[in-house]
ROZA-90129 format. One record per residue (C-alpha): residue number from 1; residue in three letters; x, y, z. Coordinates in pm, 1 decimal. Example, Ala and Ser with C-alpha at 12.3 -4.5 7.8 and 13.67 -1.06 7.14 Angstrom:
2
+-----+-----+----------+----------+----------+
|   i |  aa |        x |        y |        z |
+-----+-----+----------+----------+----------+
|   1 | ALA |   1230.0 |   -450.0 |    780.0 |
|   2 | SER |   1367.0 |   -106.0 |    714.0 |
+-----+-----+----------+----------+----------+
//
This chain:
139
+-----+-----+----------+----------+----------+
|   i |  aa |        x |        y |        z |
+-----+-----+----------+----------+----------+
|   1 | MET |   8422.4 |   1456.4 |   9515.8 |
|   2 | GLU |   8401.6 |   1826.8 |   9450.0 |
|   3 | VAL |   8224.3 |   1920.0 |   9167.1 |
|   4 | CYS |   8380.8 |   2114.2 |   8863.4 |
|   5 | LEU |   8324.0 |   2415.9 |   8736.2 |
|   6 | GLN |   8130.8 |   2491.5 |   8441.7 |
|   7 | LYS |   8238.8 |   2773.4 |   8236.2 |
|   8 | GLU |   7930.2 |   2964.9 |   8235.6 |
|   9 | ALA |   7978.4 |   2957.6 |   8625.3 |
|  10 | ILE |   8311.1 |   3102.8 |   8539.7 |
|  11 | ILE |   8174.4 |   3401.0 |   8349.0 |
|  12 | ALA |   7910.8 |   3463.5 |   8620.8 |
|  13 | ALA |   8099.8 |   3511.4 |   8967.0 |
|  14 | PHE |   8346.6 |   3747.9 |   8694.5 |
|  15 | GLU |   8077.0 |   3948.3 |   8544.8 |
|  16 | ARG |   7893.0 |   3987.6 |   8884.6 |
|  17 | GLU |   8237.3 |   4113.8 |   9089.8 |
|  18 | ARG |   8317.7 |   4364.3 |   8787.1 |
|  19 | LEU |   8624.7 |   4307.0 |   8774.9 |
|  20 | ASN |   8775.7 |   4470.4 |   8365.4 |
|  21 | VAL |   8845.3 |   4077.3 |   8253.9 |
|  22 | GLU |   8937.4 |   3887.8 |   7903.8 |
|  23 | ILE |   8776.7 |   3575.5 |   7908.0 |
|  24 | THR |   8877.2 |   3284.7 |   7620.2 |
|  25 | GLU |   8852.6 |   2938.3 |   7604.7 |
|  26 | ASN |   9166.4 |   2784.0 |   7445.6 |
|  27 | LYS |   9249.0 |   2468.4 |   7287.2 |
|  28 | ASN |   9300.2 |   2233.2 |   7549.7 |
|  29 | GLY |   8980.7 |   2346.2 |   7629.7 |
|  30 | GLN |   9108.4 |   2550.9 |   7954.4 |
|  31 | ILE |   8940.6 |   2863.3 |   8088.3 |
|  32 | VAL |   9149.3 |   3135.6 |   8000.5 |
|  33 | VAL |   9076.5 |   3490.5 |   8224.4 |
|  34 | SER |   9336.1 |   3789.5 |   8098.3 |
|  35 | ARG |   9374.5 |   4083.9 |   8323.0 |
|  36 | MET |   9577.7 |   4404.5 |   8203.0 |
|  37 | CYS |   9749.7 |   4635.6 |   8419.8 |
|  38 | GLU |   9918.2 |   4874.6 |   8467.8 |
|  39 | LEU |  10187.7 |   5112.2 |   8674.7 |
|  40 | LYS |  10167.0 |   5418.1 |   8592.1 |
|  41 | LYS |  10452.4 |   5683.2 |   8562.7 |
|  42 | HIS |  10379.5 |   5812.2 |   8894.3 |
|  43 | GLN |  10460.9 |   5527.0 |   9067.4 |
|  44 | VAL |  10793.4 |   5496.8 |   8909.6 |
|  45 | PHE |  10982.2 |   5933.8 |   8912.2 |
|  46 | SER |  10828.8 |   6081.4 |   9157.8 |
|  47 | GLN |  10892.5 |   6436.0 |   8943.7 |
|  48 | ASP |  10676.0 |   6473.1 |   8594.1 |
|  49 | ILE |  10917.9 |   6472.4 |   8346.2 |
|  50 | PRO |  10882.3 |   6403.3 |   7919.8 |
|  51 | TRP |  10753.9 |   6097.1 |   7828.2 |
|  52 | ASP |  11112.6 |   5916.9 |   7645.4 |
|  53 | ASP |  11289.3 |   5580.6 |   7620.3 |
|  54 | SER |  11449.0 |   5659.3 |   7936.3 |
|  55 | VAL |  11023.0 |   5658.4 |   8118.1 |
|  56 | GLU |  10935.7 |   5395.7 |   7924.2 |
|  57 | LYS |  11243.2 |   5156.3 |   7969.6 |
|  58 | ALA |  11219.8 |   5292.9 |   8356.7 |
|  59 | LEU |  10899.7 |   5212.5 |   8388.7 |
|  60 | LYS |  10974.0 |   4827.5 |   8249.3 |
|  61 | ASP |  11244.6 |   4788.1 |   8439.5 |
|  62 | LYS |  11057.6 |   4847.3 |   8714.0 |
|  63 | VAL |  10760.7 |   4561.7 |   8563.3 |
|  64 | SER |  11034.2 |   4330.2 |   8578.8 |
|  65 | LEU |  11253.6 |   4416.6 |   8835.5 |
|  66 | LYS |  11032.3 |   4485.8 |   9152.1 |
|  67 | VAL |  10679.4 |   4431.9 |   9105.1 |
|  68 | LYS |  10656.1 |   4073.9 |   8900.5 |
|  69 | PRO |  10879.3 |   3872.0 |   9258.9 |
|  70 | ASP |  10713.8 |   4125.8 |   9473.5 |
|  71 | LEU |  10373.5 |   4011.4 |   9356.3 |
|  72 | ARG |  10541.8 |   3596.9 |   9257.1 |
|  73 | LYS |  10589.4 |   3628.3 |   9670.0 |
|  74 | MET |  10299.5 |   3761.8 |   9737.6 |
|  75 | ILE |  10048.3 |   3588.8 |   9543.1 |
|  76 | VAL |  10226.5 |   3277.2 |   9725.7 |
|  77 | GLN |  10172.4 |   3401.2 |  10063.8 |
|  78 | GLU |   9824.6 |   3452.6 |  10048.3 |
|  79 | GLN |   9809.2 |   3137.7 |   9958.3 |
|  80 | ARG |   9744.4 |   2939.3 |  10280.4 |
|  81 | THR |   9571.9 |   2672.4 |  10220.1 |
|  82 | GLY |   9364.8 |   2578.1 |   9893.8 |
|  83 | LYS |   9531.9 |   2491.6 |   9536.4 |
|  84 | PRO |   9772.4 |   2733.5 |   9412.6 |
|  85 | ILE |   9650.2 |   2951.9 |   9140.1 |
|  86 | LYS |   9963.4 |   3050.8 |   8950.6 |
|  87 | PRO |   9860.5 |   3308.3 |   8702.7 |
|  88 | ILE |  10143.4 |   3399.9 |   8412.6 |
|  89 | LEU |  10279.0 |   3711.6 |   8410.3 |
|  90 | THR |  10343.6 |   3820.5 |   8090.5 |
|  91 | LEU |  10513.7 |   4231.0 |   8013.0 |
|  92 | ALA |  10334.4 |   4361.4 |   7734.0 |
|  93 | GLY |  10397.1 |   4739.9 |   7640.7 |
|  94 | PRO |  10380.8 |   5122.5 |   7708.7 |
|  95 | LEU |  10083.2 |   5319.2 |   7683.5 |
|  96 | PRO |  10202.8 |   5681.2 |   7680.5 |
|  97 | LYS |   9898.6 |   5878.9 |   7637.8 |
|  98 | ARG |   9808.0 |   5761.8 |   7945.3 |
|  99 | ASN |  10161.2 |   5721.0 |   8078.9 |
| 100 | SER |  10158.6 |   5354.3 |   8218.1 |
| 101 | PHE |  10361.8 |   5020.5 |   8074.8 |
| 102 | THR |  10137.2 |   4717.0 |   8073.4 |
| 103 | PHE |  10116.6 |   4391.6 |   8143.3 |
| 104 | ASP |   9886.9 |   4047.6 |   8176.6 |
| 105 | LEU |   9747.9 |   3891.7 |   8438.5 |
| 106 | VAL |   9668.0 |   3527.3 |   8283.8 |
| 107 | PHE |   9504.2 |   3279.5 |   8506.9 |
| 108 | MET |   9416.6 |   2921.9 |   8363.1 |
| 109 | PHE |   9045.3 |   2710.4 |   8463.3 |
| 110 | ARG |   9082.6 |   2333.3 |   8355.6 |
| 111 | LEU |   8748.3 |   2244.2 |   8451.0 |
| 112 | GLU |   8780.0 |   1923.5 |   8592.4 |
| 113 | GLN |   9026.0 |   2066.2 |   8838.9 |
| 114 | SER |   8840.9 |   2426.3 |   8980.3 |
| 115 | ASP |   8599.6 |   2458.9 |   9206.1 |
| 116 | ASN |   8364.7 |   2658.9 |   9386.2 |
| 117 | GLN |   8679.0 |   2766.5 |   9613.6 |
| 118 | VAL |   8926.4 |   2813.1 |   9352.4 |
| 119 | LEU |   8696.5 |   3035.8 |   9137.2 |
| 120 | GLU |   8663.6 |   3246.7 |   9478.8 |
| 121 | ASP |   9047.3 |   3228.6 |   9587.1 |
| 122 | THR |   9151.8 |   3393.1 |   9207.3 |
| 123 | ILE |   8898.1 |   3646.8 |   9251.8 |
| 124 | GLN |   9030.3 |   3741.9 |   9638.1 |
| 125 | LEU |   9331.5 |   3714.0 |   9471.0 |
| 126 | ILE |   9263.7 |   3924.9 |   9231.1 |
| 127 | TYR |   9185.9 |   4176.8 |   9484.7 |
| 128 | LYS |   9474.7 |   4134.0 |   9644.3 |
| 129 | ILE |   9666.3 |   4230.8 |   9332.7 |
| 130 | ASP |   9543.8 |   4515.4 |   9293.6 |
| 131 | GLU |   9553.2 |   4656.7 |   9662.0 |
| 132 | TYR |   9951.8 |   4632.7 |   9599.3 |
| 133 | LEU |   9924.3 |   4769.5 |   9246.6 |
| 134 | GLU |   9759.9 |   5111.8 |   9352.0 |
| 135 | ALA |  10018.7 |   5126.2 |   9629.5 |
| 136 | VAL |  10389.5 |   5056.6 |   9429.8 |
| 137 | GLN |  10574.7 |   5396.3 |   9492.8 |
| 138 | PRO |  10890.7 |   5594.6 |   9310.1 |
| 139 | ALA |  11203.4 |   5405.3 |   9551.3 |
+-----+-----+----------+----------+----------+
//
């Protein structure tokens, strides 16, 4: 039988990797790991244009229509073995001062169903997601 993870082990693993995540526990006793991601304006527009509502809408559309579906495909393709990890992706909003649009990836850990392999797979998946996001370019 696989050993179930403790909350402390999950926190320690993310701290070791120095991943910028927020870790909480929900009312069902699940560990919720949330990671804020962002798409920068220069990844959508090839020329530098002033921030306005149309820039904000274009960034939101790119996240909704391109990044979100592509991330879902990539996440499925990355997981050939083990328990599937299905992060929840939610749009957060614009950060005009940072010239970006943010969204959150949320990973749920049910302690009774999580083991070290699930934890390692999740951390590797976050690195892959970061690589994917860095590679996004204007269409």
